[in-house]
N, C-alpha and C positions, 0 to 999 in steps of 0.2 A: 528487507522485502527485496528482492532483486527484482531485475525486470520482468523475468519470466513468472514469478509469481503473481507479479499487479496483473500481467497479462491473461492468465490462467483466469485470476479472480473475474478479469474484466468479463470475460469470454463465461463464465459460468452464470455470473450476474446476468447474463444478455439468455441462456439458456432455459433459467430458473422463471423471468421473466416472458419469455416465450411459452413456457411450461402454464405458466397459472393463465394466461389469457386462453390458453386451448382446456385448461379446466373448465373455466369459468363460462365460456362459449359452449362446449358439452354441455353441461347444465340445465342451461338456457333452451338447448335444443332437444333435449332427449326428456324426456317425464321419466325418474328415476325412485327408486324409494328414498325414505328418509332415511336410511341406516349409509344409501350410498352417496348422498347428499351430506351427509355429516363425512364420512370419508375423504371426500374429494376437495370438503371446505377445511377438514385438516391436513390434508396435503399442498394447498393453495396456503394456512397461515404457514406451516413450517417455510414451504417452497420461501414466504416473503420474509421471514426470521432472520434464512440465511441470507438473500439479496441484503437485506436493511444491514450485517454484519458484514458481506464483501465492500458493498459500498463503501463505509464508513475506514474498511482496510485499504481501501487500493484511494480513497479520496484525500486522504491524510497526507500532507507533505510532512517528510521528520527533518530534524535539524541531524548532520549526521559529520561528526568531527574526525579530523587527519590531522597528520604531523606532515612536517617539511622534509624532506631530508637536509640532515646538517643541521635540523633544531628548528622550533617552533613551531604553532599549531594554527587551525582556523577551525574554519565550519564552512556549511551549506546547506541551504536546505532544499530536499527533493523528495519525489516521489520514491524515488528507487538508491538504491545503491551505484548502479551503472549510469544514471542522473546525475548524481552527486560528484562521481568521479569525470564527468565531462562536462560538467558546466568548473569546476578546479581547474582542470585542464585547460579551458579557454581561457580564465580569469586570468591564470598564470607563463599561457604560453608564452608572454613576452618578457619575461623576470629570468636571470639566468641563477639569481641564488633564492628564488622560492618556488621548489619544486617538491609540488605535493607525491607523499611515498604513498605509492595507494593501494599496498596491503596494509594501511594502517584507518582505513576508513573502515566509522562503524558506529551506529545510532546512539547518541547523544544519551545520556543518563545526570541525573542531578549528580550524583557522588562525582563521576566522571568529570563532568563539566567542572564542576567546582572544584576538584582536584586540580584540572588546568588553570582556573583562572587563578589560584593558589600561587602558581608560580609568578604572578605579577607584586607580589607584597613580599 
């Protein structure tokens, strides 16, 4: 997930929460038919399902694997690719031999991680 994707998801969560509040308030204020209530409740449920999915996607930190220029690898946990790169940049800024290769940053998968660990054996 990139910073732009995460920010878009967080923004969408706010919009859907406000929309659900507005729909709920509308039901309280207006006398509407049973069909209208069901339709509005269905929309609220659909919005909440989307909010739940977006909250999970934006709340989890991911393990990003990366290589160093000249060999070696490491990982950083972050919400986004850009954040992982910034953490690694700060962490290794004082080292001349450990220079992160920023184009190699990727979300860790079990097979990729195990493959990298096998380099130690």
